[in-house]
C-alpha positions as CSV (number, residue, x, y, z in Angstrom):
1,M,108.3,108.7,118.6
2,L,111.6,109.5,120.3
3,R,110.7,107.6,123.5
4,R,109.9,104.5,121.3
5,E,113.2,104.6,119.5
6,K,115.2,105.0,122.8
7,G,113.2,102.0,124.2
8,F,114.4,99.8,121.3
9,L,118.0,101.1,121.6
10,A,118.0,100.4,125.3
11,C,116.7,96.8,124.7
12,A,119.5,96.2,122.1
13,L,122.1,97.7,124.5
14,A,120.9,95.3,127.2
15,C,121.3,92.4,124.9
16,F,124.9,93.3,124.1
17,I,125.7,93.8,127.8
18,Q,124.3,90.3,128.5
19,G,126.6,88.9,125.8
20,A,129.6,90.4,127.4
21,Q,128.7,89.2,130.8
22,S,128.3,85.6,129.5
23,V,132.1,85.2,129.6
24,A,131.9,84.5,133.4
25,A,129.5,81.6,132.8
26,R,130.6,78.0,132.1
27,D,131.9,77.3,128.7
28,V,131.1,74.1,126.8
29,Y,132.8,73.2,123.6
30,V,131.6,71.3,120.5
31,A,133.8,70.1,117.7
32,R,133.9,67.9,114.6
33,G,135.7,64.8,115.9
34,G,134.5,65.4,119.4
35,D,132.7,62.8,121.5
36,D,129.5,63.2,123.5
37,A,131.0,61.1,126.2
38,N,133.6,63.8,126.8
39,T,133.3,66.6,129.5
40,G,132.8,69.4,127.0
41,E,136.0,71.2,128.0
42,R,138.1,72.8,125.2
43,E,140.5,69.9,125.2
44,R,137.7,67.3,125.4
45,P,134.9,68.7,123.2
46,L,131.4,67.2,122.7
47,A,130.3,66.0,119.3
48,T,126.9,67.6,119.1
49,V,125.1,70.8,120.0
50,E,122.3,68.8,121.4
51,K,124.5,67.2,124.0
52,A,125.9,70.6,124.9
53,V,122.5,72.0,125.4
54,E,121.7,69.1,127.7
55,T,124.8,69.6,129.6
56,L,123.9,73.3,130.4
57,R,120.2,72.6,131.0
58,G,119.2,74.0,134.3
59,A,122.5,75.7,134.8
60,G,121.1,79.2,134.4
61,G,123.3,80.2,131.5
62,G,126.7,79.5,129.9
63,T,128.3,79.5,126.5
64,I,128.3,76.8,124.0
65,W,131.2,77.3,121.6
66,V,130.7,75.4,118.3
67,G,133.9,74.7,116.2
68,P,134.1,75.0,112.5
69,G,132.4,72.3,110.3
70,E,129.1,70.8,109.4
71,Y,126.9,69.3,112.1
72,Y,123.9,67.3,110.9
73,V,120.8,68.1,112.9
74,K,118.4,65.1,112.2
75,D,115.4,66.2,114.3
76,G,116.3,69.8,115.1
77,I,117.6,71.2,118.4
78,T,114.9,72.1,120.9
79,L,115.4,74.2,124.0
80,D,112.7,74.7,126.7
81,A,112.3,76.9,129.7
82,A,114.8,75.0,131.7
83,C,117.5,76.0,129.2
84,S,117.0,79.7,130.0
85,G,119.8,81.9,131.0
86,A,119.8,84.7,133.5
87,S,119.7,88.4,132.8
88,E,123.3,88.8,133.9
89,R,124.3,85.4,132.4
90,P,122.5,84.3,129.3
91,L,122.7,81.0,127.6
92,V,124.8,81.7,124.4
93,I,125.2,79.3,121.4
94,R,127.9,80.7,119.1
95,G,130.3,79.7,116.4
96,M,133.9,80.0,117.4
97,E,134.6,81.5,113.9
98,P,131.7,83.5,112.5
99,G,129.7,81.5,110.0
100,K,132.0,78.5,109.9
101,A,130.0,76.3,112.3
102,R,127.1,75.0,110.2
103,L,124.0,73.4,111.6
104,S,122.6,71.5,108.6
105,G,119.3,69.7,108.1
106,A,120.8,67.8,105.1
107,R,122.9,64.7,104.4
108,T,125.3,64.2,101.6
109,V,124.2,62.0,98.7
110,S,126.8,59.8,97.1
111,G,126.9,56.7,94.9
112,F,125.7,58.3,91.8
113,R,125.7,56.2,88.6
114,A,124.7,56.9,85.0
115,V,121.0,56.7,84.2
116,S,120.1,53.4,82.4
117,D,118.6,53.3,79.0
118,D,115.2,52.1,80.4
119,E,115.2,54.8,83.0
120,A,116.1,57.4,80.5
121,K,113.5,56.4,77.9
122,P,110.8,59.0,79.2
123,L,113.3,61.9,79.1
124,I,112.4,64.3,76.3
125,S,115.9,65.8,76.0
126,A,118.5,63.5,74.2
127,E,121.2,65.4,75.8
128,A,119.7,64.8,79.3
129,K,120.0,61.1,78.7
130,R,123.8,61.5,78.5
131,H,124.1,63.7,81.6
132,V,121.6,62.6,84.1
133,V,122.8,60.5,87.0
134,V,121.0,58.5,89.6
135,A,121.4,57.8,93.3
136,D,119.6,55.1,95.3
137,L,118.6,56.8,98.5
138,K,117.3,53.7,100.1
139,S,120.6,51.9,99.8
140,Q,122.4,54.8,101.4
141,G,120.1,54.7,104.5
142,F,118.0,57.6,103.7
143,P,114.4,57.5,105.1
144,P,111.4,57.2,102.7
145,L,110.8,60.4,100.9
146,A,107.8,62.5,102.0
147,Q,104.9,62.7,99.6
148,L,104.0,66.1,98.1
149,P,100.6,67.5,99.1
150,A,97.9,68.0,96.4
151,C,97.9,71.7,97.1
152,Y,100.7,73.8,98.7
153,R,102.7,76.9,98.6
154,S,105.8,75.7,100.3
155,H,105.7,72.0,100.6
156,G,108.1,71.2,103.4
157,C,109.4,68.2,101.7
158,E,112.9,67.2,100.6
159,E,114.9,69.3,98.2
160,V,118.4,69.0,96.6
161,V,121.2,71.4,97.4
162,F,124.4,71.4,95.2
163,G,127.3,73.0,97.1
164,D,125.5,75.9,98.8
165,V,122.8,76.5,96.2
166,P,119.2,74.9,96.0
167,M,118.6,73.1,92.8
168,Q,115.4,73.2,90.6
169,S,112.9,70.4,90.6
170,A,112.3,69.5,86.9
171,R,109.9,71.9,85.2
172,W,108.4,73.1,82.0
173,P,109.1,75.6,80.7
174,N,112.6,76.0,82.1
175,E,112.3,79.8,82.4
176,G,109.3,82.0,82.8
177,F,105.8,80.9,82.3
178,T,103.4,79.5,79.7
179,T,99.8,80.8,79.9
180,F,96.3,79.5,79.4
181,T,93.2,81.6,78.5
182,E,90.4,79.0,78.4
183,V,88.7,78.1,81.7
184,I,86.6,74.9,81.4
185,D,85.4,74.8,85.1
186,S,86.1,77.6,87.6
187,G,85.0,75.3,90.4
188,A,83.7,78.4,92.2
189,S,80.7,80.6,92.6
190,P,80.6,84.2,91.4
191,I,82.1,86.9,93.7
192,T,80.4,87.0,97.2
193,H,82.4,90.0,98.4
194,W,85.2,92.1,96.8
195,D,87.4,89.3,95.5
196,I,86.0,86.3,97.5
197,R,84.0,83.5,96.1
198,T,83.0,80.1,97.3
199,V,85.1,77.4,95.9
200,Y,83.1,74.1,95.5
201,R,85.5,71.8,93.7
202,P,88.8,71.5,91.9
203,G,88.7,73.4,88.6
204,A,89.9,72.7,85.1
205,F,91.3,74.6,82.1
206,K,92.4,73.9,78.6
207,F,96.1,73.3,78.4
208,P,97.8,75.4,75.7
209,G,99.5,73.0,73.1
210,D,100.1,69.3,73.5
211,R,103.2,69.2,75.7
212,P,101.5,67.1,78.4
213,R,101.0,64.2,75.9
214,Q,104.7,63.4,76.7
215,W,104.1,63.3,80.6
216,D,103.3,60.4,82.8
217,F,100.5,61.7,85.0
218,G,100.6,58.5,87.0
219,R,103.9,59.7,88.4
220,G,102.3,62.9,89.6
221,I,102.3,66.3,87.9
222,W,102.0,69.6,89.7
223,L,101.5,73.1,88.4
224,Q,102.4,76.4,90.0
225,G,100.8,79.6,88.9
226,F,98.3,82.4,89.2
227,W,95.0,80.6,88.8
228,C,92.7,83.6,89.4
229,Y,94.3,86.7,90.5
230,K,97.9,87.8,90.0
231,Y,98.3,88.4,93.7
232,W,97.7,84.8,94.7
233,D,99.6,81.7,93.7
234,S,99.4,78.1,94.6
235,V,100.8,74.7,93.5
236,L,98.1,72.2,92.5
237,K,98.4,68.5,91.6
238,A,96.9,67.5,88.2
239,A,94.1,64.8,88.6
240,T,93.4,64.1,85.0
241,Y,94.5,65.2,81.5
242,N,92.5,64.5,78.4
243,P,94.9,64.6,75.3
244,D,92.0,64.9,72.9
245,S,90.3,68.0,74.4
246,G,93.3,69.4,76.3
247,E,91.4,69.5,79.5
248,L,93.5,69.4,82.6
249,R,91.6,69.0,85.9
250,F,93.1,69.6,89.2
251,A,93.2,67.2,92.2
252,A,92.7,70.1,94.8
253,K,91.0,73.4,95.0
254,D,92.7,76.7,94.7
255,A,91.5,79.3,97.4
256,F,90.0,81.5,94.7
257,G,89.1,79.0,92.0
258,I,90.2,78.9,88.4
259,G,89.9,82.0,86.2
260,S,89.0,85.5,87.4
261,P,85.3,86.3,87.7
262,R,85.9,90.0,87.1
263,A,84.6,91.6,84.0
264,W,87.7,93.4,83.2
265,D,89.7,90.1,83.3
266,K,87.6,88.6,80.5
267,N,90.6,88.2,78.2
268,A,93.1,87.5,80.9
269,K,96.1,85.2,80.4
270,Y,97.0,83.0,83.4
271,P,100.7,82.3,83.9
272,F,101.9,79.0,85.2
273,Y,104.5,76.2,84.8
274,A,104.5,72.5,85.3
275,L,106.6,71.2,88.2
276,H,108.1,67.9,89.4
277,V,107.9,66.4,85.8
278,F,110.4,63.6,85.3
279,E,110.2,63.9,81.5
280,E,111.3,67.6,81.7
281,L,114.6,66.9,83.5
282,D,116.4,68.6,80.6
283,S,119.0,71.1,81.9
284,P,121.9,71.4,84.2
285,G,120.8,72.0,87.9
286,E,117.4,70.2,87.5
287,Y,116.5,67.1,89.5
288,Y,113.7,64.7,90.0
289,L,112.9,62.9,93.3
290,D,111.1,59.6,92.7
291,R,109.2,59.5,95.9
292,Q,107.8,56.1,95.4
293,N,111.1,54.3,94.8
294,N,113.4,56.6,96.8
295,L,115.6,57.5,93.8
296,L,117.3,60.9,93.0
297,F,117.7,61.7,89.3
298,F,120.0,64.7,88.8
299,W,121.8,66.7,86.1
300,P,124.7,68.1,87.9
301,P,125.7,71.7,86.8
302,S,129.4,70.9,87.5
303,D,131.8,68.2,88.6
304,L,130.2,65.8,91.2
305,A,133.6,64.9,92.5
306,K,134.3,68.6,93.5
307,T,130.9,69.7,94.9
308,P,128.7,67.8,97.5
309,V,125.1,67.0,96.7
310,R,122.9,67.2,99.8
311,L,119.3,66.2,100.4
312,T,117.4,68.2,102.9
313,L,115.8,66.0,105.6
314,C,115.1,67.8,108.8
315,A,111.4,68.8,108.8
316,K,111.5,70.5,112.2
317,P,113.2,73.9,112.8
318,L,117.0,73.4,113.0
319,L,117.1,75.3,116.3
320,Q,113.9,76.0,118.3
321,A,113.4,77.7,121.6
322,R,110.0,77.4,123.5
323,G,109.4,79.6,126.5
324,V,113.1,80.4,126.9
325,T,114.5,83.6,128.3
326,N,117.9,85.2,128.0
327,L,119.2,83.2,125.0
328,V,121.8,84.4,122.4
329,V,122.4,82.6,119.1
330,R,125.4,84.0,117.5
331,D,127.8,83.6,114.5
332,L,126.3,80.3,113.3
333,T,125.1,79.1,109.8
334,L,121.8,77.3,109.8
335,E,121.1,75.7,106.5
336,N,119.4,73.0,104.3
337,G,116.3,72.2,106.3
338,R,112.8,71.4,105.1
339,G,111.2,73.7,107.7
340,A,112.3,76.9,109.4
341,G,115.9,77.7,110.4
342,L,115.5,79.4,113.8
343,V,112.3,79.6,115.9
344,M,111.9,81.4,119.1
345,S,108.4,80.8,120.4
346,E,106.9,82.7,123.4
347,C,110.4,83.7,124.4
348,G,111.8,86.8,126.1
349,Y,115.1,88.7,126.1
350,C,116.6,86.6,123.3
351,R,118.4,87.4,120.2
352,A,120.0,86.1,117.0
353,E,123.1,87.9,116.0
354,G,125.5,87.6,113.0
355,C,124.0,84.4,111.8
356,L,123.6,83.2,108.1
357,I,120.3,81.3,107.5
358,R,119.9,79.9,104.0
359,N,118.3,77.2,101.9
360,M,115.4,76.5,104.2
361,G,112.2,75.0,103.0
362,Q,110.0,77.5,105.0
363,R,110.9,80.8,106.7
364,G,114.4,81.6,107.9
365,I,113.5,82.9,111.3
366,E,110.2,83.0,113.4
367,L,109.9,85.1,116.5
368,S,107.1,85.3,119.1
369,G,107.2,86.9,122.5
370,S,108.8,90.1,123.7
371,H,112.2,91.7,123.7
372,L,113.5,89.5,120.9
373,A,116.0,90.7,118.3
374,V,117.5,89.7,115.1
375,L,120.7,91.7,114.5
376,R,123.2,91.6,111.6
377,C,121.9,88.3,110.2
378,E,121.8,87.3,106.6
379,I,118.7,85.3,105.3
380,A,118.8,83.9,101.8
381,Q,117.3,81.3,99.5
382,T,114.3,80.5,101.7
383,G,111.3,78.5,100.5
384,A,109.0,81.0,102.0
385,G,109.7,84.3,103.8
386,G,112.7,85.7,105.6
387,I,111.7,86.7,109.1
388,G,108.3,86.5,110.9
389,V,107.8,88.6,114.1
390,T,104.9,88.6,116.4
391,G,105.4,90.6,119.7
392,G,103.5,92.5,122.3
393,D,99.7,92.4,123.0
394,R,97.3,94.5,120.8
395,K,94.4,94.6,123.2
396,S,96.4,96.0,126.1
397,L,98.7,97.9,123.7
398,T,101.6,96.4,125.4
399,P,104.7,96.7,123.2
400,G,106.7,93.6,122.3
401,E,109.9,95.6,121.8
402,C,111.0,93.0,119.2
403,S,113.3,94.2,116.5
404,V,114.9,93.2,113.1
405,V,117.9,95.4,112.7
406,S,120.7,95.6,110.1
407,C,119.8,92.2,108.3
408,H,120.5,91.4,104.7
409,I,117.5,89.5,103.4
410,H,117.5,88.5,99.8
411,H,116.3,85.8,97.3
412,T,113.4,84.6,99.5
413,G,110.2,82.9,98.3
414,R,111.7,80.2,96.1
415,L,108.6,78.1,96.6
416,D,105.9,80.3,98.2
417,W,105.8,83.6,96.3
418,D,103.3,85.5,98.4
419,G,104.8,84.1,101.6
420,G,108.2,85.0,100.3
421,R,108.2,88.5,101.7
422,A,111.3,89.4,103.6
423,I,109.6,90.4,106.9
424,F,106.3,89.8,108.4
425,L,105.5,92.1,111.3
426,N,102.5,91.6,113.7
427,G,101.5,92.4,117.3
428,C,102.2,95.8,119.0
429,G,105.2,98.0,119.3
430,N,108.0,96.4,117.3
431,R,110.8,97.8,115.1
432,V,112.2,96.9,111.7
433,A,115.2,99.1,110.8
434,N,118.4,99.4,108.7
435,N,117.8,96.3,106.6
436,L,118.9,95.7,103.1
437,I,116.2,93.8,101.2
438,H,116.2,92.7,97.6
439,D,115.3,90.0,95.0
440,G,112.0,88.5,96.0
441,P,108.8,87.5,94.2
442,S,106.5,89.6,96.2
443,G,106.7,92.5,98.6
444,A,109.4,93.3,101.2
445,I,107.6,94.0,104.4
446,R,104.0,93.1,105.4
447,Y,102.8,94.5,108.7
448,G,99.7,94.5,110.8
449,G,98.9,95.6,114.4
450,N,99.8,98.7,116.4
451,D,102.6,101.1,117.0
452,H,105.3,99.5,114.9
453,L,108.3,101.4,113.6
454,I,109.6,100.7,110.2
455,E,112.6,102.9,109.3
456,F,115.9,103.3,107.5
457,N,115.4,100.2,105.3
458,E,116.8,100.1,101.7
459,I,114.6,97.9,99.4
460,Y,115.1,97.1,95.7
461,A,114.4,94.5,93.0
462,M,111.3,93.2,94.8
463,C,107.9,92.1,93.4
464,G,109.5,90.0,90.7
465,L,106.4,87.9,90.0
466,Y,103.4,89.5,91.8
467,E,101.1,92.3,90.6
468,D,98.8,94.5,92.8
469,V,101.3,94.1,95.6
470,G,102.9,96.5,98.1
471,V,106.7,96.7,98.7
472,I,105.7,97.8,102.2
473,Y,102.1,96.6,102.6
474,T,99.3,96.6,105.2
475,G,95.5,96.4,104.9
476,R,92.0,95.4,105.8
477,D,92.0,96.5,109.5
478,W,90.7,99.8,110.9
479,S,92.3,98.8,114.2
480,S,95.8,98.5,112.9
481,Q,96.7,102.1,114.0
482,G,99.7,104.0,115.2
483,N,102.3,102.5,112.9
484,I,105.1,104.7,111.6
485,V,106.9,104.0,108.2
486,R,109.6,106.5,107.8
487,W,113.0,107.3,106.1
488,N,113.0,104.2,103.9
489,Y,114.6,104.1,100.4
490,I,112.5,102.0,97.9
491,H,113.9,101.9,94.4
492,D,114.1,99.9,91.2
493,I,111.1,97.7,91.9
494,L,110.6,94.9,89.2
495,S,106.7,94.8,88.8
496,K,105.1,97.6,86.8
497,D,101.9,97.0,88.8
498,A,103.4,97.2,92.3
499,Q,102.9,99.9,94.9
500,A,105.8,101.1,97.0
501,L,103.7,102.0,100.0
502,Y,100.4,100.2,100.0
503,L,97.7,100.9,102.6
504,D,95.2,98.4,101.2
505,D,91.4,98.0,101.7
506,C,90.7,100.8,104.2
507,D,93.8,100.5,106.3
508,S,93.8,103.6,108.7
509,G,95.6,105.5,111.3
510,D,99.2,105.1,110.0
511,T,101.9,107.8,109.5
512,L,104.4,107.7,106.5
513,I,107.2,110.2,106.8
514,G,110.3,111.0,104.7
515,N,110.3,107.9,102.5
516,I,112.2,108.1,99.2
517,I,110.6,106.3,96.3
518,F,112.5,106.0,93.0
519,K,111.1,103.8,90.2
520,G,109.0,102.1,92.9
521,G,106.5,100.3,90.7
522,K,103.1,101.9,89.5
523,H,102.2,104.0,92.7
524,G,104.3,105.7,95.2
525,V,101.4,105.5,97.6
526,M,98.4,103.4,97.1
527,L,95.8,104.5,99.7
528,G,92.8,102.2,99.2
529,G,89.9,103.8,101.0
530,G,91.6,104.3,104.4
531,R,91.1,107.0,107.0
532,D,93.2,109.2,109.2
533,N,96.5,108.4,107.6
534,T,99.3,111.0,107.4
535,F,101.7,111.4,104.5
536,V,104.4,114.0,105.2
537,G,107.7,114.8,103.6
538,N,107.9,111.9,101.3
539,V,109.9,112.1,97.9
540,F,108.5,110.4,94.8
541,I,110.8,110.4,91.7
542,D,110.1,109.0,88.2
543,M,106.8,107.3,89.0
544,P,103.8,106.7,86.8
545,I,101.6,107.8,89.7
546,G,102.7,109.5,92.8
547,I,99.9,109.3,95.4
548,H,96.6,107.4,94.7
549,V,93.6,107.9,97.0
550,D,90.3,106.1,96.3
551,A,86.9,105.8,98.0
552,R,86.4,102.1,97.7
553,G,84.5,101.9,101.0
554,P,80.8,102.3,99.8
555,H,81.1,99.3,97.5
556,A,83.5,97.3,99.6
557,I,82.7,97.7,103.3
558,V,80.0,95.6,104.8
559,F,79.4,94.8,108.4
560,N,77.3,91.7,108.4
561,R,79.1,89.1,106.3
562,E,81.6,86.5,107.4
563,D,83.5,86.7,104.1
564,S,83.9,90.5,104.3
565,W,86.9,92.4,105.8
566,N,85.1,92.6,109.2
567,L,86.5,96.0,109.8
568,L,84.2,96.9,112.7
569,A,84.4,93.4,114.3
570,K,88.2,93.5,114.4
571,C,87.9,96.8,116.3
572,E,85.3,95.4,118.7
573,K,87.4,92.3,119.4
574,L,90.1,94.7,120.7
575,D,87.7,96.8,122.7
576,Y,88.4,99.9,120.7
577,L,86.0,102.1,122.7
578,S,87.8,101.4,126.0
579,P,89.5,104.3,127.7
580,L,92.9,103.0,126.8
581,W,92.1,102.8,123.1
582,T,90.1,106.0,122.8
583,K,93.0,107.9,124.4
584,R,95.5,106.4,122.1
585,Y,93.5,106.6,118.9
586,P,90.8,109.2,119.4
587,R,90.0,109.4,115.7
588,L,89.3,105.6,115.5
589,A,86.7,105.9,118.2
590,K,84.7,108.4,116.1
591,T,84.8,106.3,112.9
592,M,81.3,104.9,113.0
593,A,79.8,108.3,113.8
594,E,81.6,110.1,110.9
595,D,80.6,108.5,107.6
596,P,82.6,105.3,108.1
597,L,82.5,104.4,104.4
598,Q,84.5,107.4,103.1
599,P,88.3,108.1,103.3
600,L,88.2,111.0,105.7
601,G,90.9,112.6,107.7
602,N,93.9,111.8,105.5
603,V,96.7,114.4,105.6
604,L,99.1,115.0,102.7
605,H,101.7,117.7,103.3
606,E,105.2,118.6,102.0
607,N,105.4,115.7,99.7
608,I,107.8,116.2,96.7
609,L,106.9,114.7,93.3
610,I,109.4,114.8,90.6
611,G,108.9,113.3,87.1
612,C,105.6,111.6,88.1
613,K,103.3,111.4,85.1
614,T,100.3,111.6,87.3
615,P,101.3,113.3,90.6
616,F,97.9,112.8,92.3
617,E,95.3,110.2,91.3
618,L,91.8,110.4,93.0
619,R,89.4,107.6,92.1
620,D,86.0,106.2,92.9
621,G,84.5,109.5,93.6
622,T,87.0,110.7,96.1
623,D,86.2,114.4,97.0
624,K,89.2,116.7,97.2
625,K,87.5,118.3,100.2
626,W,88.0,115.1,102.2
627,L,91.8,115.5,101.9
628,D,94.0,117.9,103.9
629,R,96.4,118.4,101.1
630,A,99.0,121.3,101.1
631,N,102.5,122.2,99.9
632,N,103.1,119.2,97.6
633,P,105.4,120.6,94.9
634,Q,105.4,118.9,91.6
635,W,108.5,119.2,89.2
636,E,109.9,117.5,86.1
637,L,113.1,115.5,86.1
638,A,114.6,118.0,83.7
639,D,114.3,120.7,86.4
640,F,117.0,118.9,88.4
641,P,119.9,117.9,86.1
642,G,122.4,115.6,87.8
643,L,119.7,114.1,90.1
644,L,120.1,110.9,88.1
645,G,123.6,109.6,87.5
646,E,125.2,108.3,84.4
647,G,124.7,104.8,83.1
648,T,121.8,102.4,82.3
649,P,119.7,102.0,84.3
650,A,120.1,105.4,85.7
651,K,120.7,105.6,89.5
652,L,119.4,108.2,92.0
653,D,122.1,110.3,93.5
654,L,120.9,110.6,97.1
655,S,123.5,113.2,97.9
656,R,121.6,115.7,95.7
657,L,118.3,115.4,97.6
658,P,118.9,118.0,100.2
659,A,118.9,120.6,97.5
660,L,115.3,119.6,96.7
661,W,113.8,119.9,100.1
662,Q,115.5,123.1,100.8
663,K,113.1,124.5,98.2
664,V,110.1,123.3,100.2
665,P,108.9,125.3,103.2
666,N,108.5,123.3,106.4
667,F,110.1,120.1,104.9
668,A,111.8,118.1,107.5
669,P,115.2,116.9,106.2
670,I,115.5,113.1,105.7
671,P,118.5,111.5,107.4
672,V,119.8,109.8,104.2
673,E,123.1,108.9,105.8
674,K,121.3,106.6,108.2
675,I,119.5,104.5,105.6
676,G,120.7,100.9,105.0
677,L,122.8,98.5,106.9
678,L,124.7,99.7,109.9
679,P,128.5,99.7,110.0
680,A,130.0,96.5,111.3
681,P,130.8,96.8,115.1
């Protein structure tokens, strides 16, 4: 464990040293008002970052200094291997003043006029007819608008940004959801395995009320919601609506069909809202893009003369590196694109540092390769997730040594709720540490793979829309072993049916140490049938259920179905019985010989449970003898006055926690002072 942490620190230190050495390399300057015919010297700056990259292509490194201002990136900036720096002289692309150099995938819209009487007729709101304005995009030289897919989660099409805030495509209702209860056609088979069923055709349901009678389905109507389970959302286009029967039939299939096939969901209510509905443009901040006629209808939330309106256009990553080594992207703002902000694909020894990435249509950052780092960046208002990391090789257990450290990630998943998690972590041997994560529709961190380290993160106000979701989540893979989740602080989670630490569907071989969970949803730990996991020295406070363990394996694990979890097949694909794997994970090698369907080998020691209504929950026939459970004290909140501070809602006073663990023999102190964002350098 210590060796792994030192390795990550050494990698980060090497990155900083490279940054310092870059001063000796050639400097190229970019400025608003520059000219790409210039030399790129400070006195004769270039106009575009693209030209600066071309200038240093093949030079083996150098620094591109980008001056303050907004730079429209029409087709994204792409770097290939020839743009690589050297270990002692990386290629550095940085803002001259932190955050003030803005690479934007959007153009400003102007020429707004009042909506005409004929145009305004379909609008339901009389007030909207007085406030909505229109811009003809074609006349301003904008390209034809992209067409929305019939089924999507984040569409990758144009959006409207007012100032620095993404606006809302016209929807009904304006806040929250409406619900339906009557499924007319599921479009799907009964369950084939666990929650899976075969979806044959687009389904249909009875729309509650008669609101759709006022909508023009010929323009296109989309609906976003939870069509089957409340842990899977999608946006589906409506094909037909029958005003007499209320039947609304979709134009595309949802992955699970319409309506839950589970017996206990017989009386379920399915939340949804209608989206991209011209008639529902009825509140400040809403807009409608007429994608056939290239018109923007908009109700501005404040004075148009004082705040710019932008239309996101760039569908490619704003900045993309492919096969590049020794690259530093620093102190830039990347914003307002239809795709991802920054992508480093199959790169090595690269980092993003001190960047702000916001208002993207997809993820903020995507990394793949080795020795990659995201340091002290802020990711916000993304259409999908915050940061995706894939590093290292699982079969050879070669660590990627990629890291996400001291980043502030918030308000992700504007469009794609499940894909709106702050961090996705895959591969082998990567680290996520000291991040501040909050305000998202789903979980915070989803990981899979081997030997990852997730530590010192503070997470709150997540799971705003999802149920049966994990704040830190992994699942459905016996081979995903050796991961350590330690010293994280998870608190004030929004969903009442979330799990703070979720090892789902037989996940095995992980270690959870010293995590602090306060008001973390429904379960502090949800161990869904997994094996050989270790839970030591965690603290659970004010939770409905502290630790849940179930034995779902006998009615969930199958080895001969393509639509199953394929737990054994995943192991075999990685050659889990090889000498390398059997030495690293000896318990995994014995799984098939030791009652593989049952949750054996789990260790629960020195966990503190305070104010948990049900400290331990054992379900589905879990035998207490299967668990190595010892020294897990259970107390009431009243036993520790002052643990919660004054005010509403009550806050946990972390400074009082040492007094708790001093009462527990063998409890390893939690380094509370190290949790959260690192101090500014």
